[in-house]
N, CA, C and O of each residue as an XYZ file, in Angstrom:
616
protein
N      22.923    -10.404     14.157
C      22.715     -9.633     12.973
C      23.400     -8.304     13.069
O      23.054     -7.512     13.946
N      24.367     -8.011     12.203
C      25.104     -6.788     12.389
C      24.504     -5.619     11.664
O      24.687     -4.481     12.095
N      23.794     -5.847     10.582
C      23.217     -4.714      9.856
C      21.761     -4.367     10.321
O      20.933     -5.248     10.553
N      21.521     -3.129     10.432
C      20.147     -2.713     10.835
C      19.311     -2.416      9.681
O      19.735     -1.712      8.765
N      18.090     -2.942      9.684
C      17.181     -2.739      8.651
C      15.776     -2.783      9.199
O      15.534     -3.378     10.249
N      14.824     -2.144      8.484
C      13.507     -2.212      8.872
C      12.672     -3.022      7.841
O      12.603     -2.657      6.668
N      12.097     -4.029      8.265
C      11.345     -4.910      7.384
C      10.157     -4.215      6.736
O       9.895     -4.413      5.549
N       9.432     -3.400      7.506
C       8.239     -2.708      6.989
C       8.221     -1.245      7.533
O       8.187     -1.067      8.750
N       8.242     -0.268      6.727
C       8.063      1.069      7.268
C       6.832      1.656      6.607
O       6.549      1.454      5.427
N       6.088      2.426      7.475
C       4.870      3.088      7.057
C       5.075      4.611      7.161
O       5.336      5.126      8.249
N       4.965      5.292      6.094
C       5.176      6.708      5.975
C       3.825      7.446      5.749
O       3.234      7.331      4.676
N       3.355      8.181      6.739
C       2.132      8.858      6.626
C       2.353     10.353      6.470
O       1.410     11.128      6.633
N       3.591     10.789      6.154
C       3.863     12.198      6.038
C       3.137     12.936      4.942
O       3.126     14.167      4.906
N       2.532     12.184      4.050
C       1.740     12.738      2.916
C       0.271     12.371      3.017
O      -0.446     12.354      2.016
N      -0.172     12.078      4.233
C      -1.598     11.668      4.500
C      -2.503     12.551      3.779
O      -2.342     13.771      3.797
N      -3.556     11.919      3.073
C      -4.083     10.653      3.075
C      -3.402      9.659      2.114
O      -4.062      8.725      1.657
N      -2.088      9.827      1.788
C      -1.387      8.886      1.045
C      -0.457      8.201      2.145
O       0.329      8.842      2.842
N      -0.630      6.910      2.213
C       0.154      6.097      3.122
C       1.080      5.225      2.306
O       0.645      4.394      1.508
N       2.459      5.449      2.539
C       3.405      4.738      1.748
C       4.092      3.672      2.637
O       4.739      3.985      3.636
N       3.922      2.432      2.232
C       4.513      1.298      2.974
C       5.732      0.733      2.111
O       5.628      0.513      0.904
N       6.832      0.531      2.806
C       7.950     -0.126      2.121
C       8.280     -1.413      2.857
O       8.457     -1.430      4.075
N       8.358     -2.485      2.087
C       8.746     -3.772      2.574
C      10.038     -4.196      2.027
O      10.231     -4.259      0.813
N      11.002     -4.514      2.980
C      12.318     -4.869      2.609
C      12.760     -6.262      3.114
O      12.684     -6.608      4.293
N      13.223     -7.018      2.116
C      13.615     -8.393      2.586
C      12.581     -9.250      3.002
O      11.471     -9.135      2.482
N      12.808    -10.143      3.918
C      11.837    -11.158      4.496
C      11.850    -10.872      5.965
O      12.913    -10.773      6.579
N      10.636    -10.733      6.554
C      10.563    -10.367      7.950
C      10.284    -11.641      8.763
O       9.745    -12.641      8.288
N      10.700    -11.510     10.025
C      10.273    -12.592     10.990
C       8.817    -12.561     11.269
O       8.170    -11.568     10.939
N       8.266    -13.547     11.837
C       6.825    -13.524     12.187
C       6.502    -12.310     13.042
O       5.477    -11.663     12.831
N       7.405    -11.975     14.051
C       7.254    -10.885     14.948
C       7.210     -9.547     14.123
O       6.314     -8.730     14.337
N       8.156     -9.337     13.205
C       8.169     -8.156     12.386
C       6.920     -8.076     11.613
O       6.294     -7.018     11.544
N       6.516     -9.202     11.002
C       5.251     -9.154     10.187
C       4.013     -8.780     11.008
O       3.148     -8.030     10.555
N       3.955     -9.316     12.208
C       2.909     -9.074     13.060
C       2.916     -7.547     13.501
O       1.859     -6.924     13.604
N       4.076     -7.008     13.741
C       4.215     -5.587     14.086
C       3.703     -4.750     12.915
O       2.999     -3.763     13.130
N       4.025     -5.105     11.751
C       3.569     -4.441     10.545
C       2.028     -4.393     10.388
O       1.453     -3.392      9.960
N       1.381     -5.549     10.763
C      -0.088     -5.654     10.713
C      -0.658     -4.757     11.744
O      -1.648     -4.078     11.473
N      -0.081     -4.710     12.940
C      -0.524     -3.797     13.973
C      -0.456     -2.346     13.585
O      -1.404     -1.588     13.791
N       0.674     -1.957     13.019
C       0.793     -0.470     12.496
C      -0.156     -0.248     11.406
O      -0.718      0.845     11.333
N      -0.402     -1.196     10.526
C      -1.385     -0.990      9.415
C      -2.800     -0.795     10.057
O      -3.568      0.072      9.642
N      -3.093     -1.597     11.037
C      -4.411     -1.489     11.669
C      -4.617     -0.087     12.274
O      -5.694      0.501     12.180
N      -3.543      0.420     12.895
C      -3.615      1.756     13.490
C      -3.880      2.846     12.490
O      -4.504      3.852     12.829
N      -3.442      2.685     11.313
C      -3.590      3.641     10.265
C      -5.055      3.665      9.877
O      -5.665      4.723      9.721
N      -5.614      2.435      9.722
C      -7.012      2.455      9.377
C      -7.944      2.860     10.404
O      -9.042      3.336     10.113
N      -7.507      2.670     11.740
C      -8.413      3.089     12.796
C      -8.482      4.495     12.978
O      -9.249      4.927     13.838
N      -7.748      5.330     12.250
C      -7.972      6.738     12.207
C      -9.364      7.020     11.705
O      -9.972      8.030     12.058
N      -9.885      6.090     10.847
C     -11.242      6.288     10.341
C     -11.340      7.278      9.180
O     -12.421      7.748      8.826
N     -10.163      7.579      8.595
C     -10.146      8.648      7.510
C      -9.883      7.917      6.207
O      -9.221      6.881      6.143
N     -10.424      8.502      5.212
C     -10.291      8.068      3.818
C      -8.805      8.193      3.425
O      -8.201      9.240      3.660
N      -8.211      7.150      2.834
C      -6.831      7.249      2.493
C      -6.554      6.205      1.362
O      -7.357      5.310      1.101
N      -5.337      6.379      0.690
C      -4.883      5.545     -0.396
C      -3.577      4.963     -0.023
O      -2.813      5.597      0.705
N      -3.280      3.808     -0.473
C      -2.043      3.076     -0.104
C      -1.119      2.991     -1.322
O      -1.581      2.840     -2.453
N       0.184      3.089     -1.079
C       1.222      2.832     -2.063
C       2.079      1.826     -1.242
O       2.660      2.156     -0.208
N       2.117      0.606     -1.763
C       2.942     -0.426     -1.179
C       4.139     -0.777     -2.016
O       3.995     -1.385     -3.076
N       5.313     -0.410     -1.568
C       6.544     -0.595     -2.318
C       7.153     -1.935     -1.950
O       7.706     -2.082     -0.860
N       7.059     -2.944     -2.864
C       7.574     -4.268     -2.667
C       8.878     -4.434     -3.486
O       9.331     -5.565     -3.659
N       9.502     -3.332     -4.000
C      10.631     -3.412     -4.883
C      11.813     -4.238     -4.281
O      12.555     -4.939     -4.968
N      11.918     -4.081     -2.887
C      13.060     -4.820     -2.236
C      12.522     -5.969     -1.349
O      13.246     -6.486     -0.499
N      11.203     -6.373     -1.560
C      10.700     -7.498     -0.716
C      11.190     -8.833     -1.183
O      11.526     -9.010     -2.354
N      11.234     -9.772     -0.273
C      11.662    -11.134     -0.602
C      10.525    -12.170     -0.585
O      10.735    -13.366     -0.787
N       9.253    -11.628     -0.321
C       8.137    -12.578     -0.220
C       7.812    -12.865      1.309
O       8.547    -12.501      2.226
N       6.730    -13.499      1.457
C       6.287    -13.926      2.841
C       6.185    -15.398      2.922
O       6.037    -16.086      1.912
N       6.261    -15.884      4.108
C       6.209    -17.358      4.429
C       4.723    -17.779      4.316
O       3.847    -16.915      4.342
N       4.440    -19.030      4.197
C       3.056    -19.533      4.168
C       2.358    -19.170      5.435
O       1.162    -18.885      5.377
N       3.011    -19.153      6.613
C       2.439    -18.725      7.830
C       2.049    -17.272      7.806
O       0.956    -16.936      8.261
N       2.899    -16.381      7.293
C       2.592    -15.037      7.204
C       1.429    -14.757      6.251
O       0.583    -13.903      6.517
N       1.401    -15.528      5.083
C       0.313    -15.428      4.208
C      -1.050    -15.702      4.820
O      -2.060    -15.042      4.574
N      -0.978    -16.758      5.656
C      -2.268    -17.082      6.453
C      -2.663    -15.989      7.364
O      -3.837    -15.633      7.475
N      -1.623    -15.423      8.055
C      -1.917    -14.282      8.992
C      -2.489    -13.114      8.231
O      -3.437    -12.482      8.698
N      -1.930    -12.801      7.048
C      -2.360    -11.674      6.276
C      -3.820    -11.942      5.775
O      -4.650    -11.035      5.833
N      -4.119    -13.094      5.319
C      -5.448    -13.371      4.891
C      -6.447    -13.313      6.069
O      -7.557    -12.817      5.871
N      -6.124    -13.775      7.235
C      -7.017    -13.637      8.436
C      -7.127    -12.157      8.733
O      -8.242    -11.671      8.919
N      -6.054    -11.424      8.787
C      -6.122     -9.997      9.053
C      -7.044     -9.294      8.108
O      -7.872     -8.496      8.546
N      -6.937     -9.562      6.793
C      -7.752     -9.013      5.786
C      -9.226     -9.310      6.097
O     -10.047     -8.393      6.096
N      -9.565    -10.543      6.357
C     -10.930    -10.882      6.727
C     -11.369    -10.062      7.865
O     -12.448     -9.476      7.788
N     -10.600     -9.961      8.962
C     -10.956     -9.229     10.150
C     -11.147     -7.740      9.980
O     -11.803     -7.063     10.772
N     -10.512     -7.243      8.856
C     -10.503     -5.774      8.758
C     -11.267     -5.336      7.442
O     -11.191     -4.164      7.076
N     -11.955     -6.206      6.775
C     -12.656     -5.933      5.508
C     -13.556     -4.719      5.654
O     -13.546     -3.834      4.797
N     -14.353     -4.664      6.757
C     -15.290     -3.520      6.936
C     -14.578     -2.148      7.040
O     -14.961     -1.167      6.404
N     -13.559     -2.142      7.847
C     -12.830     -0.890      7.968
C     -12.064     -0.476      6.755
O     -11.919      0.719      6.497
N     -11.543     -1.466      5.965
C     -10.905     -1.200      4.705
C     -11.922     -0.681      3.715
O     -11.628      0.245      2.959
N     -13.067     -1.233      3.702
C     -14.106     -0.743      2.771
C     -14.475      0.709      2.978
O     -14.702      1.451      2.023
N     -14.531      1.111      4.258
C     -14.906      2.445      4.646
C     -13.749      3.446      4.440
O     -13.995      4.607      4.110
N     -12.483      3.002      4.634
C     -11.400      3.972      4.686
C     -10.355      3.954      3.460
O      -9.785      4.983      3.098
N     -10.168      2.815      2.905
C      -9.144      2.649      1.808
C      -9.760      2.828      0.530
O     -10.700      2.088      0.241
N      -9.351      3.745     -0.322
C      -9.913      4.016     -1.628
C      -9.126      3.405     -2.747
O      -9.536      3.496     -3.904
N      -7.980      2.767     -2.439
C      -7.139      2.125     -3.417
C      -5.883      1.785     -2.944
O      -5.451      2.260     -1.893
N      -5.193      0.924     -3.699
C      -3.808      0.524     -3.349
C      -3.018      0.247     -4.615
O      -3.448     -0.475     -5.515
N      -1.840      0.858     -4.640
C      -0.882      0.661     -5.745
C       0.330     -0.104     -5.252
O       1.060      0.369     -4.381
N       0.540     -1.270     -5.801
C       1.633     -2.113     -5.363
C       2.767     -1.969     -6.391
O       2.532     -2.051     -7.596
N       4.014     -1.753     -5.896
C       5.115     -1.586     -6.745
C       6.097     -2.793     -6.664
O       6.638     -3.096     -5.600
N       6.301     -3.451     -7.792
C       7.233     -4.527     -7.822
C       7.717     -4.698     -9.257
O       6.950     -4.544    -10.207
N       8.996     -5.019     -9.399
C       9.517     -5.357    -10.716
C      10.033     -6.767    -10.791
O      10.550     -7.204    -11.819
N       9.884     -7.491     -9.667
C      10.364     -8.847     -9.508
C       9.297     -9.749     -9.899
O       8.183     -9.656     -9.381
N       9.590    -10.672    -10.840
C       8.576    -11.596    -11.392
C       8.029    -12.463    -10.228
O       6.814    -12.639    -10.136
N       8.878    -13.000     -9.352
C       8.435    -13.869     -8.247
C       7.494    -13.161     -7.343
O       6.450    -13.730     -7.021
N       7.779    -11.934     -6.891
C       6.952    -11.141     -5.982
C       5.686    -10.787     -6.657
O       4.616    -10.868     -6.053
N       5.771    -10.370     -7.968
C       4.567    -10.039     -8.654
C       3.590    -11.203     -8.827
O       2.380    -11.013     -8.703
N       4.110    -12.435     -9.117
C       3.269    -13.601     -9.111
C       2.566    -13.887     -7.816
O       1.351    -14.074     -7.739
N       3.452    -13.912     -6.738
C       2.938    -14.149     -5.360
C       1.820    -13.133     -4.970
O       0.802    -13.493     -4.379
N       2.067    -11.854     -5.331
C       1.080    -10.756     -5.032
C      -0.199    -11.009     -5.889
O      -1.317    -10.891     -5.388
N      -0.009    -11.359     -7.189
C      -1.208    -11.570     -8.023
C      -1.975    -12.735     -7.470
O      -3.199    -12.621     -7.410
N      -1.380    -13.891     -7.042
C      -2.064    -14.959     -6.452
C      -2.830    -14.569     -5.205
O      -3.990    -14.943     -5.028
N      -2.170    -13.817     -4.346
C      -2.682    -13.405     -3.009
C      -3.957    -12.519     -3.327
O      -5.027    -12.752     -2.764
N      -3.815    -11.535     -4.212
C      -4.914    -10.630     -4.536
C      -6.066    -11.295     -5.170
O      -7.210    -10.877     -4.994
N      -5.777    -12.390     -5.952
C      -6.851    -13.176     -6.631
C      -7.617    -14.019     -5.573
O      -8.845    -14.100     -5.586
N      -6.824    -14.649     -4.648
C      -7.467    -15.482     -3.598
C      -8.217    -14.644     -2.679
O      -9.270    -15.079     -2.212
N      -7.773    -13.440     -2.357
C      -8.460    -12.595     -1.323
C      -8.554    -11.227     -1.885
O      -7.784    -10.335     -1.531
N      -9.520    -11.052     -2.783
C      -9.644     -9.810     -3.513
C      -9.959     -8.625     -2.431
O     -10.895     -8.744     -1.640
N      -9.196     -7.586     -2.449
C      -9.455     -6.470     -1.460
C     -10.750     -5.717     -1.850
O     -11.180     -5.750     -3.003
N     -11.344     -5.050     -0.870
C     -12.673     -4.395     -1.100
C     -12.374     -2.994     -1.766
O     -13.223     -2.109     -1.658
N     -11.268     -2.773     -2.411
C     -10.975     -1.447     -2.981
C     -10.208     -1.733     -4.252
O      -9.648     -2.815     -4.428
N     -10.189     -0.734     -5.153
C      -9.424     -0.850     -6.435
C      -7.922     -1.014     -6.147
O      -7.431     -0.533     -5.126
N      -7.211     -1.677     -7.028
C      -5.821     -1.796     -6.855
C      -5.180     -1.940     -8.199
O      -5.852     -2.240     -9.186
N      -3.803     -1.716     -8.256
C      -3.059     -1.767     -9.451
C      -1.624     -2.339     -9.059
O      -1.128     -2.045     -7.972
N      -1.013     -3.112     -9.914
C       0.341     -3.440     -9.667
C       1.137     -2.798    -10.750
O       0.790     -2.912    -11.925
N       2.213     -2.113    -10.387
C       3.009     -1.301    -11.256
C       4.548     -1.618    -11.045
O       4.938     -2.279    -10.083
N       5.349     -1.130    -11.960
C       6.811     -1.397    -11.754
C       7.648     -0.204    -11.286
O       8.802     -0.351    -10.886
N       7.013      1.015    -11.352
C       7.772      2.197    -10.927
C       6.951      3.015     -9.884
O       5.724      3.106     -9.925
N       7.720      3.583     -8.977
C       7.102      4.436     -7.947
C       6.276      5.585     -8.502
O       5.205      5.868     -7.965
N       6.721      6.248     -9.542
C       5.978      7.394    -10.036
C       4.599      6.925    -10.505
O       3.603      7.614    -10.285
N       4.537      5.733    -11.164
C       3.211      5.238    -11.652
C       2.299      4.980    -10.492
O       1.099      5.243    -10.578
N       2.850      4.457     -9.373
C       2.077      4.248     -8.215
C       1.531      5.484     -7.599
O       0.351      5.527     -7.251
N       2.354      6.515     -7.446
C       2.025      7.766     -6.887
C       0.904      8.451     -7.732
O      -0.104      8.919     -7.200
N       1.135      8.484     -9.087
C       0.136      9.084     -9.973
C      -1.236      8.450     -9.817
O      -2.248      9.139     -9.691
N      -1.248      7.095     -9.830
C      -2.429      6.345     -9.699
C      -3.143      6.684     -8.358
O      -4.352      6.911     -8.325
N      -2.359      6.710     -7.269
C      -2.893      7.005     -6.006
C      -3.472      8.401     -5.866
O      -4.506      8.581     -5.222
N      -2.843      9.354     -6.438
C      -3.293     10.722     -6.501
C      -4.584     10.753     -7.232
O      -5.529     11.392     -6.770
N      -4.680     10.086     -8.370
C      -5.895     10.013     -9.136
C      -7.023      9.444     -8.331
O      -8.112     10.011     -8.412
N      -6.896      8.413     -7.583
C      -7.846      7.822     -6.701
C      -8.369      8.813     -5.669
O      -9.565      8.854     -5.379
N      -7.444      9.622     -5.111
C      -7.866     10.679     -4.197
C      -8.779     11.656     -4.912
O      -9.827     12.036     -4.389
N      -8.378     12.065     -6.114
C      -9.247     12.932     -6.855
C     -10.597     12.325     -7.188
O     -11.618     13.009     -7.123
N     -10.613     11.117     -7.526
C     -11.847     10.459     -7.882
C     -12.847     10.393     -6.745
O     -14.046     10.241     -6.978
N     -12.363     10.506     -5.516
C     -13.265     10.475     -4.361
C     -13.438     11.846     -3.776
O     -13.926     11.981     -2.654
N     -13.052     12.868     -4.504
C     -13.258     14.201     -4.118
C     -12.250     14.919     -3.241
O     -12.452     16.049     -2.797
N     -11.112     14.181     -3.006
C     -10.057     14.840     -2.145
C      -9.081     15.620     -2.999
O      -7.885     15.330     -3.027
N      -9.614     16.625     -3.702
C      -8.773     17.387     -4.632
C      -7.708     18.224     -3.914
O      -6.605     18.330     -4.449
N      -7.957     18.831     -2.730
C      -7.000     19.644     -2.086
C      -5.810     18.707     -1.658
O      -4.638     19.024     -1.862
N      -6.167     17.593     -1.082
C      -5.080     16.634     -0.588
C      -4.305     16.123     -1.783
O      -3.086     15.973     -1.708
N      -5.001     15.845     -2.909
C      -4.317     15.339     -4.154
C      -3.382     16.406     -4.641
O      -2.241     16.094     -4.982
N      -3.804     17.654     -4.693
C      -2.909     18.689     -5.193
C      -1.749     18.867     -4.359
O      -0.648     18.998     -4.892
N      -1.891     18.889     -2.979
C      -0.830     18.990     -2.134
C       0.186     17.826     -2.190
O       1.391     18.054     -2.087
N      -0.277     16.646     -2.345
C       0.617     15.521     -2.509
C       1.346     15.568     -3.809
O       2.533     15.252     -3.894
N       0.583     15.988     -4.881
C       1.291     16.140     -6.154
C       2.424     17.113     -6.080
O       3.504     16.850     -6.608
N       2.205     18.244     -5.431
C       3.323     19.321     -5.237
C       4.356     18.682     -4.397
O       5.528     18.701     -4.773
N       3.994     18.091     -3.234
C       5.010     17.577     -2.307
C       5.882     16.481     -3.027
O       7.068     16.400     -2.707
N       5.423     15.726     -3.876
C       6.129     14.632     -4.559
C       6.815     15.087     -5.856
O       7.569     14.337     -6.477
N       6.522     16.378     -6.254
C       7.158     16.878     -7.415
C       6.484     16.359     -8.707
O       7.128     16.287     -9.754
N       5.205     16.004     -8.628
C       4.582     15.478     -9.819
C       3.721     16.640    -10.410
O       2.864     17.222     -9.745
N       4.010     16.924    -11.681
C       3.336     18.025    -12.346
C       1.933     17.607    -12.707
O       1.712     16.486    -13.167
N       0.969     18.510    -12.499
C      -0.457     18.241    -12.844
C      -0.571     18.053    -14.385
O      -0.006     18.831    -15.153
N      -1.248     17.098    -14.776
C      -1.496     16.832    -16.248
C      -2.756     17.504    -16.586
O      -3.776     17.295    -15.930
N      -2.720     18.308    -17.595
C      -3.965     18.919    -18.022
C      -4.921     17.867    -18.590
O      -4.502     16.975    -19.327
N      -6.127     17.969    -18.266
C      -7.186     17.013    -18.714
C      -7.705     17.421    -20.055
O      -7.984     18.587    -20.335
N      -7.826     16.364    -20.906
C      -8.346     16.577    -22.258
C      -9.780     16.756    -22.141
O     -10.340     16.176    -21.210
N     -10.477     17.481    -22.953
C     -11.901     17.481    -22.857
C     -12.447     18.699    -23.346
O     -13.665     18.876    -23.341
């Protein structure tokens, strides 16, 4: 393979916002490495929100789907304690359908949304942080990402 690419990157530079980007289709080893890195993020024991960018994803194999479902079962408790939501980004019908089926079959223990644009995902994630009282972090992330605060009606 001549071109270098990363199947799954995890960016925690805006913690408690964790941004994951999935590109292409990963080997079983790359997929397992991604699950290990995801586990490490949750093992911090800190409340956080996920943005999972699947814009360039090609899907996962049946074997990887089984591994993901088992991983989800194994980590339900820690996800319930630490993850306050997940926004999934995809504009591809095939990936959106596969994701919808996966989330229906194994409903996560936190709120989630499927959107087509990164800004929608970031705004939803920031709102989730505000909803659980992490206003300072939400404000910092909003500034870091260049999202203007929307005045609340009321």
